[in-house]
C-alpha positions, 0 to 999 in steps of 0.5 A: 176538308183539312189540308196538310203537307205531304210527308217525304215518305208519302211523296216517295210512295207516290213517285214509286207508283207513277211512270216517269212521264206521270211523275215529272209534272207532279214533281215540278209542281211540288218543287216550284209550287206551280199548279199542275195545270200551269206545269202542263201548259209550260213550254220548252222556252220557259226552261232555263239553265238552272230551272224554270220561269213561270207565270201562274194563270190564276194569280198572274204572278210569275217567278223562277224556280230552280230544279235539279239538273236531272229533272231539267234533262228529263223535261228537255228529253220529254219535250213533245208539244208541251215541255 
């Protein structure tokens, strides 16, 4: 299997097919490099004013990734048990 980066037009096409609730974790993963499983396990306490603090379960490495303000607002609004 050969890996490659998604082109912008492919990402846009995917985003148009998904609801906001489906798209949001994928978008966060794309913007931060986090695995989707780590995104889903994230909590509201991981959100900061300008982004998200994270720790990768597989590697144990942590970091901070900036996110657009609109994305942070959606994450806070959608917070139910997870975010």
